[in-house]
C-alpha positions, 0 to 999 in steps of 0.5 A: 337871413335867419328868419327866412331860413326858419320860415323855409323850415316851417314850410318844409316840415308842414309839407312833410307832415301833410304828406305823411298824414295823408297815408293814414287818412280816415282817422279823424285825429289825422285830419288837417289842419296840421299846424299843431303838429308842425309846431311840435316837431319844430320845438322838438327839433330845437331841443335836439343836441347840437350833434344832430340839430344842425345836421338835421336842419341842413338835411331838411333843406337838402331834402327840399332841394332834391325836388328841384333836381327831380321835379323842377320844384321844391318839395313843398311846392310839388303835387301830393303824388310827387311828394309821396314818391320822394318820401317813399324813395328816401324811406327805402333808400340804401343810405341810412341817413335818408331812412333815418331822416324820414323815420324822424319826421314820421315818428314825431308826426304820428306821436303828435297826431295820435296824441290829439285826444290824449288828456293830461291830469290837472297840473299840480303846483309846486311851492316855489319857496320850498326850493328857494336857495338863498337863506338869510341865516346863512348870509346869502344874498338873493343875487349872490353868485357864490354859494357855500355848503358842506356837500353838493349833490349834482343831480336829483334822480334816485341816486341823488335824491336819496343821497341828499336826503340822508345827508341833510337828515343827518344834519349836513348842509347840502345843496342839490343841483338839478339841470331840469325844472321842478315839476310834480308827477301830475304836471302832465299825463304819463308817457305823453308828448307833453311829458317828453317836452317837459321832462326829457332831455332834448325832448326825448330825442337822444340816440347812441350811435353805431352801426345799429343805433339805439334810441334812449331816454334821459329824465331832465327834471327834479327826480330824474328818471323816477319821474318818467319811468313806470315805477317797476321795481326789482332787487338786483339778482344775487348771481349778478351781485356775485359776478360783480364781486368777482370781476370788479372786487366790490366790497360789501355787495352780498345779498345780505349786505344790501338787504337792509338797504333794499328794505328801507328804500322799498318802505320809503317809496311804497313798493307794492304788488298790484291791488285790483285787476291787471291790464288784460294785455299784460295778464295774457302774456303772463298766462301764455308764458306760464302755459308754455312752462316759462317763469313769469312774475308780477313785478311790484311797483313804487306805488302807494295805495290809499285805504279802500273800503271793501268792494271798491277798486283800490286807488293810489299814486305812483311814487317818485323822488318828488313825492318821497325823498325830495320833500324829506330833503327840503324838510330837513333844511336841504337847499334845492336849486333846479334849472342849474347846469354844472359845467365844471368841477375843480379843486380849490385848496381843500374844497371843491369848486363847482362852476355852474349856470342858473337859468335865471340867475346866470353864472354861479360858483359853489364851494363844497367840502364834498361832492356827489355826482349823480347825473346818470350814466351819460351826464356823470361821465360827461361832467367828470371828463369835462373836469379832467377826470379820465380814469375808467370814466365813460369807457364802459357804458352798458344798456338793455337793448330792446325790440318791440312788436305790436299784436292784435287780438280778436277781443279787446285787451287795451284800456284808456289811460297810460296803464302800466303792465306789471308782468315780465317773463324771466325764464331766459333771464338775465340774457333776455326778458319779455314784457308788455309795454305802454299801449296808448294810441300814440305808442301803437302808432309809433310801433306800427310805423313799418306797418301803415295798413295796420296803423290805419286801424288804430283809431277804431280798433286800438282796444284790440292792439297791444305793444310787447317788448324783448329786452336783452342784457347784452354784451355790447358796450359804449363810450361817453365823450365830449366834443369841443363846442358841443353841449351834449356828449357823443354816445357811441354803442356797439352791439356784438354778434351775440347781441344781434342773435339774442335780440332776434331770439327774444323777438321770436320767443316773444312772438311765440308767447303772444301767439299763445296768448291768442293774438291773431296778427303780430307786427314785429319792429323790423324794417320791411313791414313783415307781418305774422298771422300764424304761429308757424310764421314765427320761423320767418323772423331773421336769426339775427337782428338786422345791423341797419335795422331801426326800432331799437331803444332802451330806458336803462343805461348804466356802468359808465363809471363802474365801482370796485377795488380794481383800479385798473378797470374801475372809476370809483371804489366799492362805495362810490369814491372816485379813485384819486380824488378826495371827497368826490363821489358818484351815486347813480346808475353809472356805478353799476358794474354791468347790466343787471338784467332787471329794471335798475332803479332798485339797485341804484337806490340801495347802493345810494343808501349804502354809500351815503350811510358809509360816508356818514360813518354809519356802516 
C-alpha cells in the first residue's frame, strides 16, 4: 500500500512539473525530461516537518482526484490544456491553501530547473578523525552510550562555536553537539539547491504560520547559520543597545562594554571591506540612493583575503565557524559530535543529563556540570520547553520580515557565480533597510513566479536582471511551541498593521531607488503580477502589504528567550543564565531582546564571547 501511494505521488508530481515547465518553454534548461526535478521535489517533500509533510501529501492526492470530478480523469491522465486549467484555477483560488499548494510545487520546480547549469565547487573533505568523540584517555569506549564532560554545548552556530572554543581553550572539558552533519563551506555551491539539501533544516522548507506567512531558513550543520549566510557583518547599533538596556534591564550592554568583544570577533573571522570591484547591481543601488540623498554604506564581510601581487584581483574566502572557531575548538581538545539531536535536558543531582540520539550510534546520555543551549531562535526554546522550562521561553520570537522585487536594466548588471552584494541603504533604519540580493538564475526565477512572461527571458537575459529587497525591523512577534508526536515545533508569527504599512513603504522606496538606478522594468514580489515600467507607476503599489500575500521571507530570527534582569519578561539574566536553573545557559540569537535592524551575526558573536568570558570569571 505504501509503495503504491509513493508511486502515485511520483506520477502526480511528475505531471505537475511537466505542466508547470511548459508555461516557460523556450529556455533549454526547462526542456524535458524532468525526472531530476521530480526526484528533487520528492526529496524535499520528505524532509519537510511532519506539520506540513503529511498534509501536503494528502492535498497532492486530493488535487489529483479533483480532476476526476471535473474532467472524469485524474490529473496526471488529463490533456495538457486541462492540466494547465486546473493549475491556474488553484493558483487564483480564494482558498489560501490551494494557492500555497501551487506555489510550493512551482517554487521547487523552478529552483531545480534553473539550477541545472549551476556548478558547485570541488567538494572539500573533512577529516572524520578530527571530530571523533570517544577518547581512550577519558575512559570512553567507542560503543559507549554514556559520555561525561564538564560543559556540554548544544548547537554549533556562531554562539555555540565561540562558546565551546573559548571554554576549551581555557582548559575546560567540552563536548559540542550538533544535530546536522559536519560539512565544509566548499561541499557545495553557495546559495544553491544542493546547499538547501545538505545544510538547511527540512531542506529549507520552513515557515512561520499566520494570516501572512513568512518563510524562513535555519542552518542544520556544523557551523549553523554562518555556513549558509552571506557573511555580512554589523555591530549592534548603539540606540538599539540603549533600548534593550532600558526595557529589559540588561547589564554591561553599553557600546563600550561590547567594543572589545566586537573587535576580537572581527579579528577572528577576518571582517573586511570589499577588495576589488563591487557587483554592478549592488553599486547601482548605492549610487542611486546617494543621489537621492539617502544614507547608503558598504557592509563589511567575514572574508579573508590572501596576499595579492599589485595589479591582480584580490582573492580570498568567506569565513564561517568551520573555518575559524571550530578548528580552534578541536585543536584545544574539544570533542565535537555531529549528527546528534538532544531531545531532553534534566537535572541529575548536581549535574545535567542530556538525552540524545546519534544518527549511527543510537541513544546517548551525556552528563555535564554545565550546559549552554545554542540551537538558535527556534530550536533553543523548543528544547527548553520540551524539558519543562516555560518562563518567558518561546513567547517573544522576532524577525526581520523581507519583501523582494526583480528589476531589469538595459545594460548588464549581473555576473556568473553567487556574488554577494555588499551595499545597504540605511537612511530609514532601523525601521527598514534596503539592499541587493543574490541574483543567480534560480533566484531570479523564484522572484518572478508571479511574472511568467518576464521569467521566460531569464535564460537569455539574466545578466540584465537583479533581485533587491526591503527588510523591516517590525513590531510583530511570534511563538515557538511543541506539539505531541511532532518532531519540529510549530512557529506562529503575527505581523501588525504597522508592519504591513512598513513593508509596503519599503517596497515603494526600494522601487524608487531602483528606478533611479536606471531600471527599465520592476517586478514586485506581490500577488497579481503587477509590473512597473516607469517611476510614476510606483504610486500604484498598495499602501499596505496584502495580508494574504505570498513572498515574505526572512533569514534573521531572534529574541525568543530574551536576556535581562526583569525576570517577569526575560528568560535568562544579562549574561545568558536561565532564570531559576543553575548552570544552564543560552548563547545564541534567542538571547537578543528584539530586532536589531541589522544582520544579527555580529551581535550574537559579541554576546557569546562576553558571556563565555563571564562564565570563566574573566570579566
